[in-house]
Short mmCIF file of the C-alpha atoms (twelve columns), coordinates in Angstrom:
data_MODEL
# 
_entry.id   MODEL 
# 
loop_
_atom_site.group_PDB 
_atom_site.id 
_atom_site.type_symbol 
_atom_site.label_atom_id 
_atom_site.label_alt_id 
_atom_site.label_comp_id 
_atom_site.label_asym_id 
_atom_site.label_seq_id 
_atom_site.Cartn_x 
_atom_site.Cartn_y 
_atom_site.Cartn_z 
_atom_site.pdbx_PDB_model_num 
ATOM 1  C CA . MET A 1  -11.256 14.385 -2.462 1 
ATOM 2  C CA . PRO A 2  -8.639  12.037 -0.500 1 
ATOM 3  C CA . GLY A 3  -6.841  13.936 2.201  1 
ATOM 4  C CA . LEU A 4  -5.922  13.456 5.811  1 
ATOM 5  C CA . PHE A 5  -8.903  14.766 8.525  1 
ATOM 6  C CA . GLY A 6  -8.695  15.518 12.349 1 
ATOM 7  C CA . VAL A 7  -10.422 16.622 15.644 1 
ATOM 8  C CA . PHE A 8  -9.201  17.895 18.428 1 
ATOM 9  C CA . TYR A 9  -11.765 18.043 22.263 1 
ATOM 10 C CA . SER A 10 -9.850  20.581 25.320 1 
ATOM 11 C CA . SER A 11 -11.431 17.621 27.110 1 
ATOM 12 C CA . LYS A 12 -10.529 13.721 27.224 1 
ATOM 13 C CA . GLU A 13 -13.499 13.024 26.101 1 
ATOM 14 C CA . ARG A 14 -13.474 10.078 23.186 1 
ATOM 15 C CA . VAL A 15 -13.759 11.635 19.915 1 
ATOM 16 C CA . LYS A 16 -17.296 9.349  18.875 1 
ATOM 17 C CA . ASN A 17 -16.187 6.932  15.822 1 
ATOM 18 C CA . ASP A 18 -19.832 8.191  14.012 1 
ATOM 19 C CA . LEU A 19 -18.371 11.974 13.688 1 
ATOM 20 C CA . LEU A 20 -15.197 10.543 12.146 1 
ATOM 21 C CA . GLY A 21 -17.433 8.537  9.844  1 
ATOM 22 C CA . GLN A 22 -19.188 11.820 8.827  1 
ATOM 23 C CA . MET A 23 -16.071 13.568 8.119  1 
ATOM 24 C CA . ALA A 24 -14.779 11.190 6.177  1 
ATOM 25 C CA . ASP A 25 -18.366 10.817 4.373  1 
ATOM 26 C CA . ILE A 26 -17.869 14.271 3.285  1 
ATOM 27 C CA . MET A 27 -14.455 14.146 2.011  1 
ATOM 28 C CA . ARG A 28 -15.861 10.647 0.253  1 
ATOM 29 C CA . HIS A 29 -17.339 12.751 -3.113 1 
ATOM 30 C CA . GLN A 30 -16.821 9.777  -5.422 1 
ATOM 31 C CA . PRO A 31 -17.529 5.739  -5.278 1 
ATOM 32 C CA . GLY A 32 -14.564 3.827  -4.484 1 
ATOM 33 C CA . LEU A 33 -12.727 5.675  -1.908 1 
ATOM 34 C CA . GLY A 34 -11.606 4.099  1.000  1 
ATOM 35 C CA . SER A 35 -11.589 5.618  4.435  1 
ATOM 36 C CA . GLU A 36 -10.200 4.400  8.269  1 
ATOM 37 C CA . THR A 37 -10.579 6.290  11.175 1 
ATOM 38 C CA . LYS A 38 -9.158  6.100  14.782 1 
ATOM 39 C CA . SER A 39 -10.021 7.698  17.974 1 
ATOM 40 C CA . TRP A 40 -8.267  8.408  21.457 1 
ATOM 41 C CA . PRO A 41 -8.795  10.362 24.502 1 
ATOM 42 C CA . GLY A 42 -9.577  14.035 23.200 1 
ATOM 43 C CA . PHE A 43 -8.345  13.201 19.460 1 
ATOM 44 C CA . GLY A 44 -9.966  11.578 16.249 1 
ATOM 45 C CA . ALA A 45 -8.678  11.390 12.428 1 
ATOM 46 C CA . GLY A 46 -8.668  9.585  9.831  1 
ATOM 47 C CA . ARG A 47 -8.050  9.232  5.949  1 
ATOM 48 C CA . VAL A 48 -10.496 9.112  2.994  1 
ATOM 49 C CA . HIS A 49 -7.603  7.495  -0.171 1 
ATOM 50 C CA . LEU A 50 -7.546  5.575  -3.233 1 
ATOM 51 C CA . GLY A 51 -5.811  2.685  -1.593 1 
ATOM 52 C CA . ILE A 52 -2.847  3.000  -4.527 1 
ATOM 53 C CA . PHE A 53 0.018   4.082  -3.041 1 
ATOM 54 C CA . GLN A 54 -0.463  3.318  0.857  1 
ATOM 55 C CA . PRO A 55 -3.440  0.176  0.594  1 
ATOM 56 C CA . LYS A 56 -2.327  -1.276 4.292  1 
ATOM 57 C CA . PRO A 57 -4.465  0.428  7.051  1 
ATOM 58 C CA . GLN A 58 -3.838  3.248  8.631  1 
ATOM 59 C CA . PRO A 59 -2.373  4.424  10.952 1 
ATOM 60 C CA . VAL A 60 0.068   2.169  11.282 1 
ATOM 61 C CA . PRO A 61 1.823   2.506  15.044 1 
ATOM 62 C CA . ASP A 62 5.276   2.691  17.017 1 
ATOM 63 C CA . ALA A 63 6.662   -0.085 18.551 1 
ATOM 64 C CA . GLU A 64 5.689   1.327  21.570 1 
ATOM 65 C CA . ASP A 65 2.126   1.843  20.227 1 
ATOM 66 C CA . ARG A 66 3.179   6.139  21.471 1 
ATOM 67 C CA . TYR A 67 2.831   8.030  17.776 1 
ATOM 68 C CA . HIS A 68 0.661   6.960  15.042 1 
ATOM 69 C CA . LEU A 69 1.643   7.744  11.126 1 
ATOM 70 C CA . TRP A 70 -1.030  8.435  8.261  1 
ATOM 71 C CA . LEU A 71 0.615   9.026  4.993  1 
ATOM 72 C CA . ASP A 72 -1.312  10.497 2.239  1 
ATOM 73 C CA . GLY A 73 0.260   10.787 -1.025 1 
ATOM 74 C CA . GLU A 74 3.159   9.406  -3.093 1 
ATOM 75 C CA . LEU A 75 6.644   9.406  -1.916 1 
ATOM 76 C CA . VAL A 76 8.043   10.094 -5.372 1 
ATOM 77 C CA . ASN A 77 11.603  10.069 -4.560 1 
ATOM 78 C CA . ARG A 78 12.192  7.251  -2.176 1 
ATOM 79 C CA . GLN A 79 14.768  5.300  -3.436 1 
ATOM 80 C CA . GLU A 80 16.923  8.994  -2.737 1 
ATOM 81 C CA . LEU A 81 15.473  9.169  0.901  1 
ATOM 82 C CA . CYS A 82 16.557  5.770  1.244  1 
ATOM 83 C CA . LYS A 83 20.170  6.213  0.152  1 
ATOM 84 C CA . GLY A 84 21.297  8.709  2.836  1 
ATOM 85 C CA . TYR A 85 19.770  6.416  5.990  1 
# 
């Protein structure tokens, strides 16, 4: 099933990629689903996806590499939302 997942550690230990891969494998119960993972000290996360709505690799960092954004799903009112900005 496509979706987002993550794990927090109370220590600053880096989340192991093997653990994140296992989490992705559990969610990826049908062929054709892709996945991406990323880890930092104390936190790791990822997504399992169809690669249709957001095909580019994620997470997407901001210019200072301080914030990282994952997006799962489709923005159905994107044009309406953009009008306000």
